[in-house]
Structures are given as C-alpha cells and as structure tokens.
All heavy atoms as TSV, in Angstrom:
chain	resi	resn	atom	element	x	y	z
A	1	MET	N	N	0.873	-1.250	-0.019
A	1	MET	CA	C	0.041	-0.045	0.030
A	1	MET	C	C	0.862	1.225	-0.024
A	1	MET	O	O	1.747	1.338	0.838
A	1	MET	CB	C	-0.919	-0.064	1.218
A	1	MET	CG	C	-1.775	1.077	1.224
A	1	MET	SD	S	-3.087	0.767	2.537
A	1	MET	CE	C	-4.230	2.096	2.178
A	2	ARG	N	N	0.670	2.154	-0.943
A	2	ARG	CA	C	1.571	3.299	-1.114
A	2	ARG	C	C	0.806	4.455	-0.688
A	2	ARG	O	O	1.354	5.672	-0.836
A	2	ARG	CB	C	1.957	3.418	-2.587
A	2	ARG	CG	C	2.615	2.256	-3.111
A	2	ARG	CD	C	4.008	2.219	-2.488
A	2	ARG	NE	N	4.766	1.133	-3.180
A	2	ARG	CZ	C	5.159	0.000	-2.652
A	2	ARG	NH1	N	4.843	-0.284	-1.437
A	2	ARG	NH2	N	6.024	-0.876	-3.277
A	3	TRP	N	N	-0.339	4.422	-0.084
A	3	TRP	CA	C	-1.136	5.589	0.308
A	3	TRP	C	C	-1.393	5.537	1.850
A	3	TRP	O	O	-1.744	4.416	2.346
A	3	TRP	CB	C	-2.394	5.767	-0.465
A	3	TRP	CG	C	-2.090	6.098	-1.907
A	3	TRP	CD1	C	-1.986	5.213	-2.947
A	3	TRP	CD2	C	-2.117	7.368	-2.475
A	3	TRP	NE1	N	-1.743	5.914	-4.101
A	3	TRP	CE2	C	-1.811	7.208	-3.819
A	3	TRP	CE3	C	-2.208	8.696	-2.024
A	3	TRP	CZ2	C	-1.761	8.318	-4.760
A	3	TRP	CZ3	C	-2.101	9.768	-2.860
A	3	TRP	CH2	C	-1.912	9.545	-4.167
A	4	LEU	N	N	-1.375	6.622	2.552
A	4	LEU	CA	C	-1.731	6.633	4.015
A	4	LEU	C	C	-3.122	7.477	4.045
A	4	LEU	O	O	-3.171	8.543	3.480
A	4	LEU	CB	C	-0.786	7.360	4.807
A	4	LEU	CG	C	0.596	6.641	4.930
A	4	LEU	CD1	C	1.466	7.526	5.839
A	4	LEU	CD2	C	0.501	5.383	5.615
A	5	ARG	N	N	-4.073	6.825	4.733
A	5	ARG	CA	C	-5.353	7.569	4.827
A	5	ARG	C	C	-5.316	8.156	6.286
A	5	ARG	O	O	-5.168	7.515	7.273
A	5	ARG	CB	C	-6.492	6.573	4.742
A	5	ARG	CG	C	-7.851	7.172	4.966
A	5	ARG	CD	C	-9.068	6.313	4.669
A	5	ARG	NE	N	-9.105	5.936	3.286
A	5	ARG	CZ	C	-9.638	6.701	2.370
A	5	ARG	NH1	N	-10.234	7.839	2.693
A	5	ARG	NH2	N	-9.691	6.342	1.132
A	6	ILE	N	N	-5.505	9.502	6.290
A	6	ILE	CA	C	-5.550	10.248	7.529
A	6	ILE	C	C	-6.840	11.072	7.495
A	6	ILE	O	O	-7.100	11.944	6.531
A	6	ILE	CB	C	-4.419	11.227	7.566
A	6	ILE	CG1	C	-3.055	10.456	7.517
A	6	ILE	CG2	C	-4.525	12.000	8.812
A	6	ILE	CD1	C	-1.805	11.385	7.486
A	7	VAL	N	N	-7.808	10.614	8.367
A	7	VAL	CA	C	-9.142	11.120	8.487
A	7	VAL	C	C	-9.886	11.116	7.096
A	7	VAL	O	O	-10.384	10.084	6.679
A	7	VAL	CB	C	-9.160	12.466	9.066
A	7	VAL	CG1	C	-10.556	12.947	9.370
A	7	VAL	CG2	C	-8.367	12.545	10.438
A	8	SER	N	N	-9.821	12.254	6.407
A	8	SER	CA	C	-10.644	12.259	5.120
A	8	SER	C	C	-9.798	12.412	3.910
A	8	SER	O	O	-10.303	12.685	2.833
A	8	SER	CB	C	-11.672	13.377	5.224
A	8	SER	OG	O	-11.045	14.617	5.358
A	9	PHE	N	N	-8.448	12.401	3.999
A	9	PHE	CA	C	-7.663	12.607	2.832
A	9	PHE	C	C	-6.500	11.477	2.879
A	9	PHE	O	O	-6.190	10.853	3.984
A	9	PHE	CB	C	-7.015	13.966	2.723
A	9	PHE	CG	C	-6.183	14.376	3.797
A	9	PHE	CD1	C	-4.729	14.099	3.654
A	9	PHE	CD2	C	-6.445	14.782	5.100
A	9	PHE	CE1	C	-3.870	14.501	4.624
A	9	PHE	CE2	C	-5.619	15.138	6.045
A	9	PHE	CZ	C	-4.271	14.959	5.821
A	10	THR	N	N	-5.978	11.287	1.714
A	10	THR	CA	C	-4.857	10.371	1.530
A	10	THR	C	C	-3.552	11.063	1.103
A	10	THR	O	O	-3.739	12.078	0.390
A	10	THR	CB	C	-5.196	9.251	0.589
A	10	THR	OG1	O	-5.448	9.756	-0.747
A	10	THR	CG2	C	-6.347	8.430	1.081
A	11	ILE	N	N	-2.398	10.511	1.489
A	11	ILE	CA	C	-1.230	11.104	1.041
A	11	ILE	C	C	-0.034	9.948	0.917
A	11	ILE	O	O	-0.251	8.955	1.532
A	11	ILE	CB	C	-0.652	12.198	2.232
A	11	ILE	CG1	C	0.524	12.857	1.747
A	11	ILE	CG2	C	-0.441	11.376	3.493
A	11	ILE	CD1	C	0.835	13.983	2.545
A	12	GLN	N	N	0.748	10.136	0.091
A	12	GLN	CA	C	1.826	9.109	-0.272
A	12	GLN	C	C	2.958	9.471	0.793
A	12	GLN	O	O	3.393	10.567	0.954
A	12	GLN	CB	C	2.327	9.264	-1.579
A	12	GLN	CG	C	1.457	8.738	-2.705
A	12	GLN	CD	C	2.052	8.810	-3.971
A	12	GLN	OE1	O	2.798	9.607	-4.404
A	12	GLN	NE2	N	1.809	7.728	-4.752
A	13	PRO	N	N	3.489	8.387	1.382
A	13	PRO	CA	C	4.615	8.583	2.213
A	13	PRO	C	C	5.868	9.306	1.510
A	13	PRO	O	O	6.649	9.889	2.228
A	13	PRO	CB	C	5.042	7.152	2.745
A	13	PRO	CG	C	3.810	6.415	2.539
A	13	PRO	CD	C	3.088	7.009	1.371
A	14	SER	N	N	6.017	9.087	0.249
A	14	SER	CA	C	7.091	9.751	-0.401
A	14	SER	C	C	7.091	11.240	-0.342
A	14	SER	O	O	8.026	11.955	-0.456
A	14	SER	CB	C	7.252	9.167	-1.789
A	14	SER	OG	O	6.129	9.475	-2.542
A	15	GLU	N	N	5.817	11.716	-0.361
A	15	GLU	CA	C	5.684	13.341	-0.295
A	15	GLU	C	C	6.089	13.673	1.082
A	15	GLU	O	O	6.773	14.742	1.135
A	15	GLU	CB	C	4.213	13.577	-0.511
A	15	GLU	CG	C	3.724	13.139	-1.936
A	15	GLU	CD	C	4.484	13.856	-3.008
A	15	GLU	OE1	O	4.809	15.034	-2.822
A	15	GLU	OE2	O	4.671	13.236	-3.946
A	16	ILE	N	N	5.879	12.975	2.125
A	16	ILE	CA	C	6.274	13.231	3.433
A	16	ILE	C	C	7.953	13.228	3.410
A	16	ILE	O	O	8.576	14.111	4.025
A	16	ILE	CB	C	5.702	12.415	4.492
A	16	ILE	CG1	C	4.197	12.524	4.534
A	16	ILE	CG2	C	6.303	12.734	5.812
A	16	ILE	CD1	C	3.407	11.525	5.403
A	17	ALA	N	N	8.455	12.251	2.852
A	17	ALA	CA	C	9.905	12.088	2.852
A	17	ALA	C	C	10.588	13.278	2.026
A	17	ALA	O	O	11.569	13.763	2.522
A	17	ALA	CB	C	10.311	10.845	2.122
A	18	LYS	N	N	9.979	13.670	0.943
A	18	LYS	CA	C	10.575	14.836	0.201
A	18	LYS	C	C	10.509	15.998	1.050
A	18	LYS	O	O	11.512	16.844	1.087
A	18	LYS	CB	C	9.856	14.994	-1.091
A	18	LYS	CG	C	10.119	14.020	-2.213
A	18	LYS	CD	C	9.411	14.256	-3.427
A	18	LYS	CE	C	8.271	13.431	-3.707
A	18	LYS	NZ	N	7.581	13.638	-4.922
A	19	LEU	N	N	9.403	16.410	1.640
A	19	LEU	CA	C	9.388	17.566	2.460
A	19	LEU	C	C	10.295	17.498	3.728
A	19	LEU	O	O	10.898	18.401	4.087
A	19	LEU	CB	C	7.947	17.709	3.021
A	19	LEU	CG	C	7.746	18.915	3.927
A	19	LEU	CD1	C	7.983	20.210	3.218
A	19	LEU	CD2	C	6.244	18.934	4.435
A	20	GLY	N	N	10.320	16.203	4.389
A	20	GLY	CA	C	11.351	16.067	5.421
A	20	GLY	C	C	12.785	16.215	5.013
A	20	GLY	O	O	13.614	16.799	5.700
A	21	LEU	N	N	13.098	15.823	3.796
A	21	LEU	CA	C	14.438	15.950	3.354
A	21	LEU	C	C	14.810	17.372	3.080
A	21	LEU	O	O	15.802	17.780	3.552
A	21	LEU	CB	C	14.664	15.195	1.983
A	21	LEU	CG	C	16.022	15.308	1.210
A	21	LEU	CD1	C	17.052	14.706	2.067
A	21	LEU	CD2	C	15.981	14.784	-0.172
A	22	VAL	N	N	13.919	18.105	2.585
A	22	VAL	CA	C	14.178	19.578	2.366
A	22	VAL	C	C	14.375	20.330	3.625
A	22	VAL	O	O	15.316	21.071	3.900
A	22	VAL	CB	C	13.001	20.270	1.636
A	22	VAL	CG1	C	13.153	21.790	1.507
A	22	VAL	CG2	C	13.073	19.781	0.111
A	23	ILE	N	N	13.416	20.075	4.651
A	23	ILE	CA	C	13.517	20.679	5.993
A	23	ILE	C	C	14.860	20.276	6.642
A	23	ILE	O	O	15.591	21.101	7.211
A	23	ILE	CB	C	12.319	20.288	6.806
A	23	ILE	CG1	C	11.070	20.977	6.220
A	23	ILE	CG2	C	12.547	20.635	8.310
A	23	ILE	CD1	C	9.909	20.488	6.864
A	24	PHE	N	N	15.173	18.998	6.674
A	24	PHE	CA	C	16.433	18.515	7.238
A	24	PHE	C	C	17.706	19.100	6.567
A	24	PHE	O	O	18.602	19.446	7.355
A	24	PHE	CB	C	16.569	16.957	7.229
A	24	PHE	CG	C	17.860	16.476	7.777
A	24	PHE	CD1	C	18.100	16.375	9.151
A	24	PHE	CD2	C	18.932	16.121	6.986
A	24	PHE	CE1	C	19.350	15.952	9.633
A	24	PHE	CE2	C	20.128	15.683	7.387
A	24	PHE	CZ	C	20.441	15.517	8.803
A	25	LEU	N	N	17.721	19.128	5.324
A	25	LEU	CA	C	18.942	19.666	4.621
A	25	LEU	C	C	19.096	21.155	4.900
A	25	LEU	O	O	20.099	21.732	5.035
A	25	LEU	CB	C	18.803	19.499	3.104
A	25	LEU	CG	C	19.039	18.136	2.558
A	25	LEU	CD1	C	18.826	18.066	1.009
A	25	LEU	CD2	C	20.329	17.545	2.943
A	26	ALA	N	N	17.865	21.873	5.028
A	26	ALA	CA	C	17.960	23.363	5.463
A	26	ALA	C	C	18.669	23.537	6.830
A	26	ALA	O	O	19.405	24.238	7.104
A	26	ALA	CB	C	16.617	23.937	5.283
A	27	TYR	N	N	18.132	22.718	7.695
A	27	TYR	CA	C	18.686	22.667	9.125
A	27	TYR	C	C	20.070	22.251	9.103
A	27	TYR	O	O	20.958	22.967	9.703
A	27	TYR	CB	C	17.915	21.731	9.937
A	27	TYR	CG	C	18.499	21.498	11.330
A	27	TYR	CD1	C	18.302	22.418	12.319
A	27	TYR	CD2	C	19.166	20.275	11.621
A	27	TYR	CE1	C	18.879	22.153	13.588
A	27	TYR	CE2	C	19.729	20.077	12.806
A	27	TYR	CZ	C	19.517	21.007	13.818
A	27	TYR	OH	O	20.076	20.857	15.074
A	28	PHE	N	N	20.489	21.182	8.352
A	28	PHE	CA	C	21.857	20.680	8.369
A	28	PHE	C	C	22.782	21.678	7.816
A	28	PHE	O	O	23.901	22.007	8.349
A	28	PHE	CB	C	21.975	19.344	7.644
A	28	PHE	CG	C	23.312	18.832	7.475
A	28	PHE	CD1	C	23.837	18.076	8.621
A	28	PHE	CD2	C	24.162	18.974	6.381
A	28	PHE	CE1	C	25.001	17.447	8.555
A	28	PHE	CE2	C	25.303	18.474	6.405
A	28	PHE	CZ	C	25.841	17.697	7.383
A	29	LEU	N	N	22.436	22.344	6.775
A	29	LEU	CA	C	23.360	23.237	6.120
A	29	LEU	C	C	23.482	24.588	6.857
A	29	LEU	O	O	24.413	25.269	6.827
A	29	LEU	CB	C	22.928	23.564	4.696
A	29	LEU	CG	C	23.061	22.255	3.734
A	29	LEU	CD1	C	22.338	22.654	2.424
A	29	LEU	CD2	C	24.494	21.940	3.520
A	30	THR	N	N	22.452	24.917	7.630
A	30	THR	CA	C	22.457	26.073	8.456
A	30	THR	C	C	23.482	25.805	9.691
A	30	THR	O	O	24.307	26.665	9.967
A	30	THR	CB	C	21.071	26.447	8.987
A	30	THR	OG1	O	20.243	26.713	7.954
A	30	THR	CG2	C	21.120	27.718	9.747
A	31	LYS	N	N	23.309	24.755	10.309
A	31	LYS	CA	C	24.133	24.364	11.447
A	31	LYS	C	C	25.643	24.120	11.072
A	31	LYS	O	O	26.585	24.381	11.799
A	31	LYS	CB	C	23.718	23.146	12.092
A	31	LYS	CG	C	22.370	23.194	12.804
A	31	LYS	CD	C	22.476	24.358	13.882
A	31	LYS	CE	C	21.246	24.634	14.617
A	31	LYS	NZ	N	21.297	25.684	15.580
A	32	LYS	N	N	25.897	23.614	9.840
A	32	LYS	CA	C	27.306	23.303	9.401
A	32	LYS	C	C	27.793	24.401	8.468
A	32	LYS	O	O	28.570	24.135	7.498
A	32	LYS	CB	C	27.288	21.978	8.729
A	32	LYS	CG	C	26.867	20.867	9.373
A	32	LYS	CD	C	27.785	20.390	10.513
A	32	LYS	CE	C	27.275	19.181	11.206
A	32	LYS	NZ	N	28.259	18.657	12.147
A	33	GLU	N	N	27.333	25.621	8.649
A	33	GLU	CA	C	27.558	26.752	7.758
A	33	GLU	C	C	29.110	26.895	7.464
A	33	GLU	O	O	29.499	27.134	6.335
A	33	GLU	CB	C	26.990	28.070	8.280
A	33	GLU	CG	C	27.028	29.180	7.350
A	33	GLU	CD	C	26.310	30.376	8.000
A	33	GLU	OE1	O	25.701	30.294	9.009
A	33	GLU	OE2	O	26.499	31.493	7.375
A	34	GLU	N	N	29.893	26.811	8.506
A	34	GLU	CA	C	31.321	26.985	8.315
A	34	GLU	C	C	32.061	25.844	7.613
A	34	GLU	O	O	33.085	25.879	7.126
A	34	GLU	CB	C	31.949	27.303	9.675
A	34	GLU	CG	C	32.030	26.162	10.660
A	34	GLU	CD	C	30.687	25.939	11.308
A	34	GLU	OE1	O	29.722	26.804	11.313
A	34	GLU	OE2	O	30.605	24.938	12.047
A	35	LYS	N	N	31.424	24.678	7.586
A	35	LYS	CA	C	31.977	23.542	7.021
A	35	LYS	C	C	31.480	23.151	5.691
A	35	LYS	O	O	31.810	22.082	5.074
A	35	LYS	CB	C	31.864	22.275	8.018
A	35	LYS	CG	C	32.481	22.381	9.278
A	35	LYS	CD	C	32.424	21.213	10.116
A	35	LYS	CE	C	33.138	21.413	11.464
A	35	LYS	NZ	N	33.002	20.173	12.279
A	36	ILE	N	N	30.557	23.944	5.041
A	36	ILE	CA	C	30.044	23.595	3.841
A	36	ILE	C	C	30.949	23.561	2.728
A	36	ILE	O	O	30.836	22.799	1.854
A	36	ILE	CB	C	28.898	24.633	3.489
A	36	ILE	CG1	C	27.691	24.436	4.383
A	36	ILE	CG2	C	28.404	24.515	2.047
A	36	ILE	CD1	C	26.640	25.433	4.206
A	37	ARG	N	N	32.129	24.347	2.761
A	37	ARG	CA	C	33.125	24.297	1.662
A	37	ARG	C	C	33.846	23.016	1.674
A	37	ARG	O	O	34.453	22.779	0.706
A	37	ARG	CB	C	33.996	25.575	1.804
A	37	ARG	CG	C	33.355	26.697	1.476
A	37	ARG	CD	C	34.129	28.027	1.410
A	37	ARG	NE	N	33.636	29.044	0.932
A	37	ARG	CZ	C	32.794	30.021	1.579
A	37	ARG	NH1	N	32.614	29.773	2.865
A	37	ARG	NH2	N	32.349	31.012	1.095
A	38	SER	N	N	33.850	22.184	2.865
A	38	SER	CA	C	34.621	21.003	2.858
A	38	SER	C	C	33.722	19.935	2.176
A	38	SER	O	O	32.572	19.810	2.442
A	38	SER	CB	C	34.833	20.610	4.363
A	38	SER	OG	O	35.229	19.303	4.403
A	39	PHE	N	N	34.324	19.174	1.221
A	39	PHE	CA	C	33.608	18.094	0.519
A	39	PHE	C	C	33.044	17.057	1.593
A	39	PHE	O	O	31.955	16.658	1.569
A	39	PHE	CB	C	34.493	17.442	-0.470
A	39	PHE	CG	C	33.903	16.273	-1.273
A	39	PHE	CD1	C	33.003	16.691	-2.257
A	39	PHE	CD2	C	34.129	14.986	-0.810
A	39	PHE	CE1	C	32.348	15.618	-2.909
A	39	PHE	CE2	C	33.540	13.986	-1.591
A	39	PHE	CZ	C	32.627	14.296	-2.612
A	40	SER	N	N	34.051	16.590	2.453
A	40	SER	CA	C	33.540	15.449	3.256
A	40	SER	C	C	32.645	15.776	4.387
A	40	SER	O	O	31.946	14.922	4.910
A	40	SER	CB	C	34.801	14.739	3.901
A	40	SER	OG	O	35.585	15.728	4.656
A	41	PHE	N	N	32.676	17.034	4.828
A	41	PHE	CA	C	31.760	17.393	5.938
A	41	PHE	C	C	30.466	18.081	5.454
A	41	PHE	O	O	29.473	18.206	6.118
A	41	PHE	CB	C	32.361	18.247	6.972
A	41	PHE	CG	C	33.422	17.571	7.773
A	41	PHE	CD1	C	34.703	17.756	7.565
A	41	PHE	CD2	C	33.000	16.594	8.645
A	41	PHE	CE1	C	35.666	16.987	8.314
A	41	PHE	CE2	C	33.992	15.811	9.403
A	41	PHE	CZ	C	35.264	16.091	9.186
A	42	GLY	N	N	30.486	18.834	4.287
A	42	GLY	CA	C	29.484	19.633	3.824
A	42	GLY	C	C	28.673	19.106	2.714
A	42	GLY	O	O	27.430	18.954	2.778
A	43	PHE	N	N	29.366	18.656	1.687
A	43	PHE	CA	C	28.732	18.130	0.506
A	43	PHE	C	C	28.419	16.630	0.497
A	43	PHE	O	O	27.233	16.247	0.120
A	43	PHE	CB	C	29.614	18.485	-0.786
A	43	PHE	CG	C	28.899	18.106	-2.104
A	43	PHE	CD1	C	27.912	18.751	-2.609
A	43	PHE	CD2	C	29.391	17.010	-2.791
A	43	PHE	CE1	C	27.310	18.435	-3.671
A	43	PHE	CE2	C	28.815	16.667	-4.037
A	43	PHE	CZ	C	27.690	17.407	-4.500
A	44	LEU	N	N	29.255	15.840	0.923
A	44	LEU	CA	C	29.101	14.379	0.836
A	44	LEU	C	C	27.867	13.860	1.728
A	44	LEU	O	O	27.096	13.145	1.360
A	44	LEU	CB	C	30.322	13.737	1.256
A	44	LEU	CG	C	30.447	12.219	1.116
A	44	LEU	CD1	C	30.207	11.780	-0.339
A	44	LEU	CD2	C	31.760	11.632	1.681
A	45	PRO	N	N	27.812	14.382	2.958
A	45	PRO	CA	C	26.593	13.873	3.801
A	45	PRO	C	C	25.248	14.280	3.066
A	45	PRO	O	O	24.318	13.383	2.997
A	45	PRO	CB	C	26.760	14.489	5.103
A	45	PRO	CG	C	28.234	14.833	5.249
A	45	PRO	CD	C	28.722	15.177	3.856
A	46	THR	N	N	25.193	15.472	2.554
A	46	THR	CA	C	23.921	15.841	1.911
A	46	THR	C	C	23.729	15.027	0.691
A	46	THR	O	O	22.612	14.670	0.291
A	46	THR	CB	C	23.916	17.391	1.635
A	46	THR	OG1	O	24.958	17.729	0.733
A	46	THR	CG2	C	24.022	18.182	2.844
A	47	LEU	N	N	24.772	14.738	-0.130
A	47	LEU	CA	C	24.611	13.945	-1.301
A	47	LEU	C	C	24.206	12.609	-1.018
A	47	LEU	O	O	23.392	12.040	-1.641
A	47	LEU	CB	C	26.003	13.975	-2.132
A	47	LEU	CG	C	26.026	13.178	-3.399
A	47	LEU	CD1	C	25.145	13.972	-4.417
A	47	LEU	CD2	C	27.405	13.077	-3.891
A	48	VAL	N	N	24.766	11.885	0.066
A	48	VAL	CA	C	24.351	10.609	0.313
A	48	VAL	C	C	22.968	10.532	0.857
A	48	VAL	O	O	22.209	9.593	0.400
A	48	VAL	CB	C	25.342	10.001	1.440
A	48	VAL	CG1	C	24.899	8.684	1.925
A	48	VAL	CG2	C	26.802	9.875	0.892
A	49	LEU	N	N	22.522	11.349	1.747
A	49	LEU	CA	C	21.135	11.467	2.087
A	49	LEU	C	C	20.122	11.668	1.028
A	49	LEU	O	O	19.126	10.968	0.968
A	49	LEU	CB	C	21.025	12.466	3.256
A	49	LEU	CG	C	19.650	12.483	3.957
A	49	LEU	CD1	C	19.352	11.173	4.568
A	49	LEU	CD2	C	19.517	13.632	4.890
A	50	SER	N	N	20.449	12.641	0.265
A	50	SER	CA	C	19.508	12.885	-0.835
A	50	SER	C	C	19.465	11.782	-1.828
A	50	SER	O	O	18.412	11.358	-2.326
A	50	SER	CB	C	19.998	14.272	-1.622
A	50	SER	OG	O	19.993	15.273	-0.803
A	51	GLY	N	N	20.609	11.227	-2.161
A	51	GLY	CA	C	20.614	9.974	-2.986
A	51	GLY	C	C	19.822	8.852	-2.377
A	51	GLY	O	O	19.107	8.124	-3.222
A	52	LEU	N	N	19.915	8.616	-1.243
A	52	LEU	CA	C	19.140	7.574	-0.490
A	52	LEU	C	C	17.687	7.756	-0.657
A	52	LEU	O	O	16.945	6.776	-1.119
A	52	LEU	CB	C	19.524	7.322	0.912
A	52	LEU	CG	C	18.795	6.295	1.721
A	52	LEU	CD1	C	19.158	5.006	1.176
A	52	LEU	CD2	C	19.220	6.463	3.101
A	53	VAL	N	N	17.148	8.965	-0.365
A	53	VAL	CA	C	15.799	9.230	-0.526
A	53	VAL	C	C	15.383	9.154	-1.907
A	53	VAL	O	O	14.251	8.554	-2.241
A	53	VAL	CB	C	15.495	10.649	0.139
A	53	VAL	CG1	C	14.022	11.091	-0.216
A	53	VAL	CG2	C	15.722	10.596	1.593
A	54	ILE	N	N	16.124	9.718	-2.938
A	54	ILE	CA	C	15.748	9.586	-4.263
A	54	ILE	C	C	15.597	8.222	-4.775
A	54	ILE	O	O	14.696	7.762	-5.527
A	54	ILE	CB	C	16.775	10.382	-5.154
A	54	ILE	CG1	C	16.553	11.857	-4.804
A	54	ILE	CG2	C	16.538	10.146	-6.631
A	54	ILE	CD1	C	17.644	12.807	-5.497
A	55	VAL	N	N	16.643	7.374	-4.422
A	55	VAL	CA	C	16.604	5.905	-4.815
A	55	VAL	C	C	15.352	5.256	-4.153
A	55	VAL	O	O	14.662	4.471	-4.938
A	55	VAL	CB	C	17.905	5.154	-4.395
A	55	VAL	CG1	C	17.747	3.698	-4.465
A	55	VAL	CG2	C	19.086	5.686	-5.296
A	56	LEU	N	N	15.004	5.377	-3.021
A	56	LEU	CA	C	13.819	4.810	-2.509
A	56	LEU	C	C	12.479	5.278	-3.022
A	56	LEU	O	O	11.637	4.480	-3.352
A	56	LEU	CB	C	13.740	5.125	-0.957
A	56	LEU	CG	C	14.838	4.452	-0.070
A	56	LEU	CD1	C	14.764	4.935	1.358
A	56	LEU	CD2	C	14.631	2.902	-0.133
A	57	ILE	N	N	12.461	6.485	-3.458
A	57	ILE	CA	C	11.271	7.152	-4.210
A	57	ILE	C	C	11.201	6.467	-5.561
A	57	ILE	O	O	10.071	6.032	-5.969
A	57	ILE	CB	C	11.266	8.628	-4.192
A	57	ILE	CG1	C	10.958	9.169	-2.804
A	57	ILE	CG2	C	10.215	9.121	-5.161
A	57	ILE	CD1	C	11.191	10.565	-2.662
A	58	LEU	N	N	12.325	6.358	-6.244
A	58	LEU	CA	C	12.320	5.717	-7.570
A	58	LEU	C	C	11.900	4.291	-7.572
A	58	LEU	O	O	11.417	3.731	-8.659
A	58	LEU	CB	C	13.620	6.082	-8.228
A	58	LEU	CG	C	13.950	7.406	-8.739
A	58	LEU	CD1	C	15.308	7.529	-9.232
A	58	LEU	CD2	C	12.870	7.949	-9.761
A	59	LYS	N	N	12.320	3.587	-6.473
A	59	LYS	CA	C	11.901	2.171	-6.444
A	59	LYS	C	C	10.436	1.788	-6.320
A	59	LYS	O	O	10.060	0.802	-6.442
A	59	LYS	CB	C	12.754	1.532	-5.272
A	59	LYS	CG	C	14.230	1.558	-5.410
A	59	LYS	CD	C	14.653	0.457	-6.489
A	59	LYS	CE	C	14.396	-0.821	-5.928
A	59	LYS	NZ	N	14.896	-1.924	-6.902
A	60	GLU	N	N	9.674	2.963	-5.900
A	60	GLU	CA	C	8.167	2.687	-5.665
A	60	GLU	C	C	7.601	2.474	-7.113
A	60	GLU	O	O	7.919	3.030	-8.033
A	60	GLU	CB	C	7.562	3.841	-5.207
A	60	GLU	CG	C	7.775	4.125	-3.744
A	60	GLU	CD	C	6.994	5.338	-3.148
A	60	GLU	OE1	O	6.373	5.983	-3.796
A	60	GLU	OE2	O	7.098	5.507	-1.880
A	61	PRO	N	N	6.681	1.422	-7.147
A	61	PRO	CA	C	5.996	1.253	-8.485
A	61	PRO	C	C	5.088	2.362	-8.763
A	61	PRO	O	O	4.616	3.130	-7.913
A	61	PRO	CB	C	5.192	-0.140	-8.204
A	61	PRO	CG	C	5.109	-0.189	-6.753
A	61	PRO	CD	C	6.249	0.556	-6.171
A	62	ASP	N	N	5.042	2.662	-10.033
A	62	ASP	CA	C	4.100	3.770	-10.499
A	62	ASP	C	C	2.885	3.232	-10.915
A	62	ASP	O	O	2.820	2.572	-12.115
A	62	ASP	CB	C	4.828	4.529	-11.705
A	62	ASP	CG	C	3.945	5.739	-12.104
A	62	ASP	OD1	O	3.001	6.045	-11.406
A	62	ASP	OD2	O	4.434	6.334	-13.057
A	63	PHE	N	N	1.795	3.264	-10.184
A	63	PHE	CA	C	0.452	2.728	-10.563
A	63	PHE	C	C	-0.343	3.717	-11.453
A	63	PHE	O	O	-1.397	3.419	-11.857
A	63	PHE	CB	C	-0.315	2.303	-9.292
A	63	PHE	CG	C	0.407	1.217	-8.600
A	63	PHE	CD1	C	0.741	1.413	-7.297
A	63	PHE	CD2	C	0.553	-0.171	-9.126
A	63	PHE	CE1	C	1.382	0.207	-6.542
A	63	PHE	CE2	C	1.070	-1.088	-8.492
A	63	PHE	CZ	C	1.557	-0.891	-7.227
A	64	GLY	N	N	0.192	4.925	-11.487
A	64	GLY	CA	C	-0.595	5.889	-12.396
A	64	GLY	C	C	-0.469	5.707	-13.908
A	64	GLY	O	O	-1.391	6.100	-14.627
A	65	ARG	N	N	0.575	5.035	-14.217
A	65	ARG	CA	C	0.856	4.817	-15.770
A	65	ARG	C	C	0.196	3.436	-16.099
A	65	ARG	O	O	0.298	2.440	-15.402
A	65	ARG	CB	C	2.255	4.852	-16.074
A	65	ARG	CG	C	2.898	6.057	-15.936
A	65	ARG	CD	C	4.263	6.048	-16.387
A	65	ARG	NE	N	4.986	7.342	-16.261
A	65	ARG	CZ	C	6.110	7.612	-16.809
A	65	ARG	NH1	N	6.796	6.714	-17.425
A	65	ARG	NH2	N	6.640	8.807	-16.505
A	66	ARG	N	N	-0.511	3.442	-17.180
A	66	ARG	CA	C	-1.004	2.146	-17.668
A	66	ARG	C	C	-0.299	1.862	-19.048
A	66	ARG	O	O	-0.162	2.624	-19.861
A	66	ARG	CB	C	-2.561	2.341	-17.956
A	66	ARG	CG	C	-3.293	2.581	-16.726
A	66	ARG	CD	C	-4.769	2.614	-17.068
A	66	ARG	NE	N	-5.489	3.005	-15.891
A	66	ARG	CZ	C	-6.801	3.114	-15.808
A	66	ARG	NH1	N	-7.538	2.896	-16.967
A	66	ARG	NH2	N	-7.283	3.354	-14.735
A	67	SER	N	N	-0.023	0.566	-19.160
A	67	SER	CA	C	0.531	0.129	-20.384
A	67	SER	C	C	-0.435	-0.465	-21.234
A	67	SER	O	O	-1.139	-1.549	-20.797
A	67	SER	CB	C	1.704	-0.820	-20.149
A	67	SER	OG	O	1.262	-1.842	-19.469
A	68	PHE	N	N	-0.834	-0.037	-22.419
A	68	PHE	CA	C	-1.827	-0.606	-23.280
A	68	PHE	C	C	-1.217	-1.565	-24.371
A	68	PHE	O	O	-0.259	-1.297	-24.846
A	68	PHE	CB	C	-2.615	0.547	-23.994
A	68	PHE	CG	C	-3.417	1.267	-22.839
A	68	PHE	CD1	C	-3.001	2.486	-22.553
A	68	PHE	CD2	C	-4.607	0.761	-22.374
A	68	PHE	CE1	C	-3.670	3.302	-21.591
A	68	PHE	CE2	C	-5.267	1.504	-21.498
A	68	PHE	CZ	C	-4.853	2.738	-21.072
C-alpha cells in the first residue's frame, strides 16, 4: 500500500519524505555553515542522504501509468 489515509484525505509517504528531506537539509546546512566548503563534511553527507531518498522514491512502483 503506497497511500496513507488520514481522516478524510490520503497522502503518499514519499511526499512526506521529500518535505522532510528539504527541511532536514536546510537545518543541516544552516548548522554546518562554516564546514559547507569542505567536501567530506558539507557536500558528501547531503549527497548521500539525498541520493538515498531519491533511490527509495524511484523504487516505488508507478500505478498511475497504464501500459496498453
């Protein structure tokens, strides 16, 4: 099941993950402001986390497309 029903509306967990990723990255980059220029402390962790979320979202089957 790829949809969560909350009271009277439904939402996909991947939408929550995308919003959470943006909020976390904003927080992370704000706190590590002085280390952003460093590849291993600034760029690499954000790249790994973003890549993980993107891969998980891409692995979800797309039930919206129909093959005729």
